[in-house]
C-alpha positions, 0 to 999 in steps of 0.5 A: 328921875335920878340926877346921874341918870339921863332921860335917854338912859331911862328910855334905854332901860325901859325898852330893855325890860319891855323887849325882854318881856315881849321876847318871852311871849314871842319865843314860841312863834318867832317871825320867819324872815319871809314873813317880814322881809318885805315889811322891813322898811316900814317896820324900821320906820315905825320902830325908829321914827314912830317909837325911838325918835318919838320917845327921844323927843318926848323925853327931851321936851319933858326936861324943859317944859311942864306936864300941862304944856305937854298934855295940851300939845299931845291932845292935838294928836288925834287931829294930826293923825286924821290929817296924816291918815287922809294924805298917806292912807287916803282915808276919807274923813267923816263928819262924826270923826271931825265932830268927835275930835273937836268935842274931845279937844274941847274937853281936854282943853277945859280939863287942862286949864282947870275949868278956866280957859283963860289959863291958857295965856299963863302958860310959858312956852319953851323950846321943850314945847317944840320937841313935844310938838315934833314927838306928837307928829312922829307918834301920829305917823306911827298910828298911820304906818301901823295900818300899812303893815302886812297882816302876815305878822301877828300883833305880838310879833309886830310889837316885838320887832318895832320895840326891838328896833326902838331899843337899838336906837337907844343903844346907838346913842349910848356912846354919845350919852354914856351910862351913869354909875349903876351901882348908885341906883336904888332898887326903886329906880330898877322897879320903876324901869321894870314897871315902865318896861313891862306895863308901860311898854310891852303891854301898853304897845301890844294893846295899842297896836291891837286897837289900831289894827281893829279900829284904824289910826283915826279912831284909835288916835282920839283916845290920846285925849283920855290921858288927862282923865287917866292921869287924874284918876291915878292922882285921885287914887294917890290922895289928890282931891277931885274937882268939878273940872275933872268931872266936866272935862272928863265927861266931855272927852268921853262924849267925843270918843263915843261920838266917833266910836258908836252908832248912837250919834248919826252925824 
C-alpha cells in the first residue's frame, strides 16, 4: 500500500476494475428494470451493506490489526452465517453442519496459532479487531441475503449489480477521503488494482455467489476456513517453508468441509 493512497482509495480502484470487467460480460444481457425492480431493496442491502460496508470495515480494521487476528475473527464467519441463516431464512441446523463447522474452526485455530494453541494469549487485541468483527457479521449477512434474491436474475447480472452498488458506496465517500496524486503511483500499483479487480472481485464474487446459490449460505460459508490454507499455499509458492502445522491444520479444515458437504459422514 502506498503511503499517499488510502485504504478507501484502494477499494475504489479495485471495484472500478471489477465492475468494468463484469460490465463487459453483462452487456449482451443487461437486466431489464422489470427483472430486478422488486429486488431493488435487497440488492441495495447486499451491495451496500454486504459488500461496500464489509470492505470498508475490513480495510479499516486491517490498518490497525494483524493478519493473524483478522484471520481468527473471519474464521468465525461460518458460525455467524449459520446463526443468521437460522433466524432470517428459518434454516434448520443439522448435526453434521454443526460438527463440520466446529471441526473446521479447530483446524483454523490450530493453523493460525502455528500448532501451539497457547499462542492465542499472545495476540494483541486492538480497535481494528472490532472493525474486523463488524465486517465478519456483514459478510455473513451477505451470504444469507443472497439466498433471498429472485431467480429471474442470472448470477452474472446479480454480481454486476451488487458490485456496482458497492462501487457507488466508495464514490460517495470520495469527497470525504479524496484522491492521492495519481501521477505518483507506479505501474505496479495499477497492476495490483487491476488484478484485485478482475480476479479478486469480478471472478471471485461471481464464483462465490454461484456457490451460495447452489450450496446455500451455511455450506458455502464454511469455505471461509480455507483462507489460511490458501494463504499458506501461495506463501509456499513464493518461497515460504512448509511446516507441520500447515499440513495438520489444513487437513483438519478440509475434513470439516467434507463433513458438511459429503454423504460419507452420516451424522
